[in-house]
ZADO-1210 file (C-alpha; in nm, 4 decimals, padded with zeros to 6 digits):
<atoms>
<atom x="00.2129" y="01.9038" z="01.2977" code="MET" pos="1"/>
<atom x="00.3533" y="02.1601" z="01.0540" code="ASN" pos="2"/>
<atom x="00.1805" y="02.0825" z="00.7239" code="ARG" pos="3"/>
<atom x="00.4053" y="02.3237" z="00.5395" code="ARG" pos="4"/>
<atom x="00.7229" y="02.1306" z="00.6184" code="ALA" pos="5"/>
<atom x="00.6997" y="01.9379" z="00.2907" code="LEU" pos="6"/>
<atom x="00.5785" y="02.0767" z="-00.0393" code="ARG" pos="7"/>
<atom x="00.4156" y="01.8385" z="-00.2819" code="PHE" pos="8"/>
<atom x="00.3083" y="02.0879" z="-00.5477" code="GLY" pos="9"/>
<atom x="00.5459" y="01.9483" z="-00.8099" code="LYS" pos="10"/>
<atom x="00.4961" y="01.5806" z="-00.7294" code="LEU" pos="11"/>
<atom x="00.4436" y="01.3946" z="-01.0573" code="GLU" pos="12"/>
<atom x="00.4753" y="01.0272" z="-00.9609" code="VAL" pos="13"/>
<atom x="00.3532" y="00.8452" z="-00.6502" code="LEU" pos="14"/>
<atom x="00.4556" y="00.4827" z="-00.5937" code="ILE" pos="15"/>
<atom x="00.2818" y="00.2740" z="-00.3293" code="MET" pos="16"/>
<atom x="00.4282" y="-00.0689" z="-00.2624" code="ASP" pos="17"/>
<atom x="00.2376" y="-00.3269" z="-00.0576" code="GLU" pos="18"/>
<atom x="-00.0781" y="-00.1373" z="-00.1561" code="ALA" pos="19"/>
<atom x="-00.2992" y="-00.4111" z="-00.0137" code="ASP" pos="20"/>
<atom x="-00.1592" y="-00.3310" z="00.3320" code="ARG" pos="21"/>
<atom x="-00.2016" y="00.0433" z="00.2801" code="LEU" pos="22"/>
<atom x="-00.5769" y="00.0161" z="00.2241" code="VAL" pos="23"/>
<atom x="-00.6453" y="-00.1944" z="00.5317" code="GLU" pos="24"/>
<atom x="-00.9070" y="-00.0453" z="00.7620" code="GLN" pos="25"/>
<atom x="-00.6528" y="00.0837" z="01.0144" code="SER" pos="26"/>
<atom x="-00.4678" y="00.2818" z="00.7466" code="ASN" pos="27"/>
<atom x="-00.7633" y="00.4201" z="00.5472" code="GLN" pos="28"/>
<atom x="-00.7869" y="00.7528" z="00.7336" code="VAL" pos="29"/>
<atom x="-00.4109" y="00.8153" z="00.7213" code="HIS" pos="30"/>
<atom x="-00.3943" y="00.7300" z="00.3511" code="LEU" pos="31"/>
<atom x="-00.6878" y="00.9586" z="00.2709" code="SER" pos="32"/>
<atom x="-00.5270" y="01.2460" z="00.4618" code="ASN" pos="33"/>
<atom x="-00.1963" y="01.2011" z="00.2799" code="ILE" pos="34"/>
<atom x="-00.3577" y="01.1766" z="-00.0649" code="LEU" pos="35"/>
<atom x="-00.5586" y="01.4934" z="00.0022" code="ALA" pos="36"/>
<atom x="-00.2289" y="01.6848" z="00.0328" code="LEU" pos="37"/>
<atom x="-00.0958" y="01.5636" z="-00.3026" code="LEU" pos="38"/>
<atom x="-00.1607" y="01.7123" z="-00.6474" code="PRO" pos="39"/>
<atom x="-00.4569" y="01.5591" z="-00.8294" code="LYS" pos="40"/>
<atom x="-00.2611" y="01.5499" z="-01.1569" code="GLN" pos="41"/>
<atom x="-00.0045" y="01.2773" z="-01.0967" code="ARG" pos="42"/>
<atom x="00.0812" y="00.9244" z="-01.2014" code="ARG" pos="43"/>
<atom x="00.0221" y="00.6674" z="-00.9305" code="THR" pos="44"/>
<atom x="00.1701" y="00.3194" z="-00.9249" code="GLY" pos="45"/>
<atom x="00.0181" y="00.0631" z="-00.6893" code="LEU" pos="46"/>
<atom x="00.2051" y="-00.2616" z="-00.6388" code="PHE" pos="47"/>
<atom x="00.0672" y="-00.5602" z="-00.4516" code="SER" pos="48"/>
<atom x="00.1056" y="-00.9364" z="-00.4510" code="ALA" pos="49"/>
<atom x="-00.2689" y="-00.9686" z="-00.3872" code="THR" pos="50"/>
<atom x="-00.5731" y="-00.7764" z="-00.5088" code="MET" pos="51"/>
<atom x="-00.8295" y="-00.7704" z="-00.2261" code="PRO" pos="52"/>
<atom x="-01.1676" y="-00.6044" z="-00.2759" code="SER" pos="53"/>
<atom x="-01.0579" y="-00.3054" z="-00.0626" code="GLN" pos="54"/>
<atom x="-00.7774" y="-00.2336" z="-00.3062" code="LEU" pos="55"/>
<atom x="-01.0086" y="-00.2694" z="-00.6059" code="LYS" pos="56"/>
<atom x="-01.2481" y="-00.0195" z="-00.4444" code="SER" pos="57"/>
<atom x="-00.9635" y="00.2227" z="-00.3774" code="PHE" pos="58"/>
<atom x="-00.8519" y="00.2037" z="-00.7402" code="VAL" pos="59"/>
<atom x="-01.2074" y="00.2544" z="-00.8666" code="ALA" pos="60"/>
<atom x="-01.2599" y="00.5656" z="-00.6541" code="VAL" pos="61"/>
<atom x="-00.9129" y="00.7174" z="-00.6509" code="GLY" pos="62"/>
<atom x="-00.7739" y="00.6652" z="-00.9990" code="MET" pos="63"/>
<atom x="-00.8720" y="00.7638" z="-01.3507" code="ARG" pos="64"/>
<atom x="-00.7985" y="00.5233" z="-01.6344" code="ASN" pos="65"/>
<atom x="-00.6357" y="00.2501" z="-01.4230" code="PRO" pos="66"/>
<atom x="-00.4296" y="-00.0115" z="-01.6037" code="TYR" pos="67"/>
<atom x="-00.3843" y="-00.3543" z="-01.4461" code="PHE" pos="68"/>
<atom x="-00.0924" y="-00.5903" z="-01.5010" code="VAL" pos="69"/>
<atom x="-00.1436" y="-00.9410" z="-01.3673" code="ASP" pos="70"/>
<atom x="00.1700" y="-01.1524" z="-01.3534" code="VAL" pos="71"/>
<atom x="00.1081" y="-01.5239" z="-01.3210" code="LYS" pos="72"/>
<atom x="00.3682" y="-01.7881" z="-01.2568" code="ASN" pos="73"/>
<atom x="00.2787" y="-02.1036" z="-01.4513" code="ASP" pos="74"/>
</atoms>
């Protein structure tokens, strides 16, 4: 794999949809490898219909000053 094929040095915003699926055990290693290539100074948006404990742990470890929005349908 040519790791220099894409350059992420100027990446400012990272959006991850279906974040609960991304942090499943089978994807953890791949996600960690990808995030290691990205700039530390960026805005990250995680979107998920559910908030499993794995996702909460990922947010606690991988994000500074997280902000949660919980949308409830009454």
